N, C-alpha and C positions, 0 to 999 in steps of 0.2 A: 156192836163192833166185835170183830173177831177177838177171841181171848188170846192172851200171850201164851207162849210155850211153857208148859210144865207148872203153871200156877193160875189162880183165878185173877190175880192182879199183877201188874208189872212192878217189880221190886228192884229198881236201879240201886247201885252201890255208891253213887255219888252222895256226899253229905250235903244236902240242900240247905239245911238250916244255917244261916250265916254265923250265929253265935257258936253253934256246935262245931262248925268247920274251923272257925278261928281258934277255938280251944284245941282242936285236934292238930291244927297246923303248929301251934306253939309247942304242943307235946312232941310232935314229930321232929322238930329241930333238935331235940335233946336225945332222940333215940339213935341206936346204931343204924347205919345206913347201908343200903345196897344199891349200887348203880346197875339197874337192870338193862338188858338188851332191848332193842327196838321191838322185838316180837312180844316180849313180856309186857312192855309199856303199852303196846297196842291192845293187848288183851285186857289190861287194866282200864283203858279208855272205854272199850266195848262193855266191860262189866259195869263201869260207872254209869254209862249212858243207858243201861237197860237192855241193850241188844242181846246180851248173853243170859238173859233171864231163863231159868231160875237159879243159875249158879251163884254161889255166895263168895267165890274166890277161885284160887288156882287148884286144879285137881291134884290128888296124890298119885303115886305110881300105879296103884291097883286100878284106879279109875281111868288113868291115861291109857294103860294097856288094854283095859276092857273096851274103852271107846274105840281105840285103834282097831281092835280085832272084831268087835261085834256092833259097834255104834250104839252102845249102851253103857252107862256107868254101872258100877257094882250094885247100886240100888235100883237099877232098872230104868233110869231116865234115858230117853232117846237123845243121843248127841253124836254128831258125825266126826268131830275133830277134837283131839285133846287140847284143853285150854290150860297151859302150863307155864310155870316160871322156872325155866331151866337156866342155870348159871354155871360159870367156871369158878365162882367164889365158893370155897368149901369152909369158910369161917363161921357161917351162920349156924346157930344152935336151935334145935327144936324147943318150943316153949317160950321163945323170945318174941318181942314185939319190935318190929323194925320199920324204918322209913324207906320206901322204894323211891329212888331218885330217877329223874327223867333223863335218858341219854340224848334226847332230841331237842332239848331247849338249853340255851346258854346258861351256865351256872348250875345246871342240874338240880332244879328245884324238886321238892318232894311232890311226887305224883299221887302216892297212896300210902296208907299205913297198913301193915300186914301183921296178923297174928300167926306166927309160924307154927303150924300144928305138927308138921313132920319135915325132916330133912332126909332125903333118900338118895342113894347113889344109883344111877341108872347105868346098867352095863352096856357095853358096846353092842352086844347082841340085842338088848331091848331097844336101844336107839335104832338099830337096823330094822327090827320088826315094826316099830311104829312108823318109821320112814316109808317102808315098803307098803304098809297098809294105807297110810294117808295119801301118798303120792303115786302109788302104783309102780314105782321104779326106784332103783338105788343109784341111778346115773348121777354122778356128781356135777354134770353139766346142767342138770335141771335146776333152775334158780331156787325153787322151794326146797329141794333136797339139799342143795349147797348151804342154804341158810339154816335149816333145821338141824343138820348134823354138826353144825359149828356152834350151837348154843351153849353146850356144856353138858356135863354128866351129873351135876348136882341138881336135884329137883326139890324145890320148896313148895309146900302146899299149905293152904289155910285161907281163912277169910280175909278180905280186904275192905277198907273204907277209902273211897276215892276222893281226893281233894280238888282235882282240876282235870281238864280234858286236854292236857299237853298243849301243843302249838296250834291245834285245829281251830279253836274259836278266834284266835288272833289273826291267823293267816287266811281263814275262810269265814269271816263273820256273817256273810249273807248266805252261806251254803251249809256249813257244819250244823247238824241238828241231832239231838239225842232221840232215842226211840220214844221217850216221854213227850218231847216237843212235837214230833211227827204225829203221834196219836192224838195229841191235843188239837193240832191243826186239822187233821182229818175229821175229828168230831165237830170242830167249829164250822167246817165247810159243809157238814151234813152228808159226807160221802159214806156209802155203805160198801159198795163193791169197788175195790181199789187195786189197781195193777201196779206192781213194782217193776222197774227196769234197772238192772245192774249194769254199770259200765265203768271201765277203767280207760276208755278211749273217747276221743271226740265222737259225736254222733253224725254220721252221714245220712243221706236220703234213705238208705235201706233201714237204718236203725229208727229213724223218724217214723217211717211208714209202718214198721213192725209194731211200734207203740200204738199207732193209730189203729192198726188192724186188731190188736188185742183189746183195746178199749171198745171198739165197735162190736166185735164178736162176743165179748163177755157182757155187753151192755153195762160197762163199768161207769162209775160216776167220775173217776179221775185217775190220773197216772202220777206216780211218784218216781221221778228219775232220781236214782240214788247212786251217786258216784263215789268210788273209793278215793279218799284223800291222802292216804298214807303212802308208804314207800313202795316203789315198783322196781322192776329190773332195769338196768341201763338201756337207754334207747327208747323207753316208753315216754309218751308225752306228759309233761308236768301237769299237776292238778289245776294250777291256775289257768293254764291255756285251755285245758279241757272244759273247765268251768265257764270261761268266756264263750267258747264255741257253743256249748249247750244252751246257755242263757240266750244267746243271740238267736239260735234256732227256735227256741220256745217262744221268744218274744214276737218273732215275725211269722211263724208258720203254724202255731197252735191257737185254738180258740181260747180267749181269756178265761181264767179260773178253771181250766181243765187239767193243768199240769203243775205239780210242785217240783222245783229243782232243789235237791238237798244232797248232802254228802255225809259220810261216816268216817271215823278215824281209825282205820285199820290198815295194816300192811298186807299187800297181796301175797297169797300163798302159792298161787299157780297149781292148785291141787286138783283141778278138773272136777270129776264127779263128787268127791267128798266136799270140796269147797262149794259146789253148787247146792248141796244139801245144807251146809252151814248158811249160805245166803238165804235159803228158804226159812231156816229157823229164825234168823234175826229180822227178816222182813215180816214174818208173822208177829214178832214182838213189837215191831213199829206200827202194826195195824193194817198191813196189806192183806188182802184176801187171795191175791194171785201173784205169782212171780213168773215173768217171762224167762224161760230157759232156752237159749238159742243153740245154734250149732257150735260145738267146742267151747261151751260155757266154762269160763275160768281156766281154760287150757293154755298150753304154751307149746310151741314147736309141734312135733308129731307124737307126743307122748300118749295122747288119748284119741279114741275114735270120735268121729264127728258127733255122734249122738250118745256117747257114754254118759254124759251129764244128764240126759233125759232118762236113759234106761235105768239108772240107779234108783230113781223114784219108783220104778215098777217093782223093785226088790225090797223096799223098806216096808215095814208093817203099815197097813192101811190106816191105823189110828195113831201113827207116830206124829203126824203133823196135821193141823187144821187148814193151813194154807194150801192152795191148789196151784198146779203148774200149768202154764200155757206153753206148750212145746212148739218151737218154731224151727223151720228150716232156714237156710240162707235166703235172704231177700235181695233182690237186684232189679234194676230197671229192665223191663221187657221192651225191646224195640218193636215187637209185633203189636203189643197191647197199649204201648205208650204210658205205662205206669209201673210202679214197683209191685212185684209179686213175690210170693214164696216160690222158690224154684220147683218144689215137689208138686205144686199146684198148677204147673205149666208143663204137662207131660209132652206136649207137641213141640217144645222148644229144644233147640240145641245150644251148645255153648256160645255160638256166634249170635244168638238171638238176645243175649243179655249184655248189658254194660256192667262189667264186673272186674274192676282193676285190683291188682295185687297191692299189698301194703307197701312193698318196695317201690313199685312203679309210682304210686301216689306220692310217696316221700320225695322221689326224684323230681317229679313235676313241681311239687310245692317248693322245693329247694331252689328250683330254677325260676320261680316266680310264675309258673304256668298253672292256672286254675284247672282242676279236673272238670270233666263235663258236668253241666248243671244237673243232669240226670243222676250223677253219682254223689255230688256234694253241693249243698246250697252255696251260692257265690259269697254270701256274707261270712259263712263259716270258713270257706276256702281262704278268704282274705286274712282272717285271723291266723290260720295255719301257715300261710305263705309268709306272713310277717315273722312268725316264730322260727320257721326253718331257715329263712334267709338271715335271721339274727344269729342263730347258732352256727351257721355255716360260714359266716363272715370272717 
């Protein structure tokens, strides 16, 4: 099986031993508390689940700046996005042990215990530098920029021990899986070549066929559909609806035992190329050998070029990651060929030869109870989406 990133074995920060976790929980209730923001909470979940291996906690300012500028920590570890605990609370002191409380669960239970190695003030200029490097823009209308620049200017760094996975196991018991659990399942199935597919949207025919193409061309043993379960921008389809759509599609249209439907607990960054690389890092950690990187992967609006998220992998060191990239163009139904194709592989086609609907048009149709053409969306998936849109528009 492919090795995790940065270490020989996967080292999740979740305290798996029941007795040790109960003891730490009891201690945490007596510690000073910090109610973290959702971004820091999501980082804790990913650290706990092993997705951010080999990190042992939140980065200090020197590492955060180094990662933003060069995609390497000060010790030389390849890493594409700063993993930080930024806060507006300036009362925490270096050298203390604190309980990190969850902003996304009622009652704000303890999510993790942190040994605060350093407390540093991040200047507005440093926030600006990191923002520009991570997102490629300073536009406050960019949802990732808006979130990151509002986290605060106090940076807490240090090791953490994770006590739970926030709301994800309770809300998505059949879908949320840690990197450890996915590795174990891949091993149990005997898969060697494993394709990961990232999604924050329901999967239409084009996505379905893209997964099938990748599996066939790579002679892969299986596909891990790995959906984001955390926070999105307003207007995006909720995770439970996406989950239902994807499960129905896999149930009806893929061969049994060729696809794992899973999800991870992270908030979308909308960071385009940098986020695509982060996606590759944690898919390697979960045991995938290949990641499908499509057109405008992890993008939003028109902030990134259509293939920027593929091009960035050509600029990183060849030995930075072991996982390989399956670069894909837009896929759509060809009227000429009667099947889904990658557009770049159909040079004799014009726009009129494809069934390729805009997201706005599809939403209008679904909201009116009109199913998109079956060449665009499986009817069973369209039904789930129609029910959702008619419910919210009622």
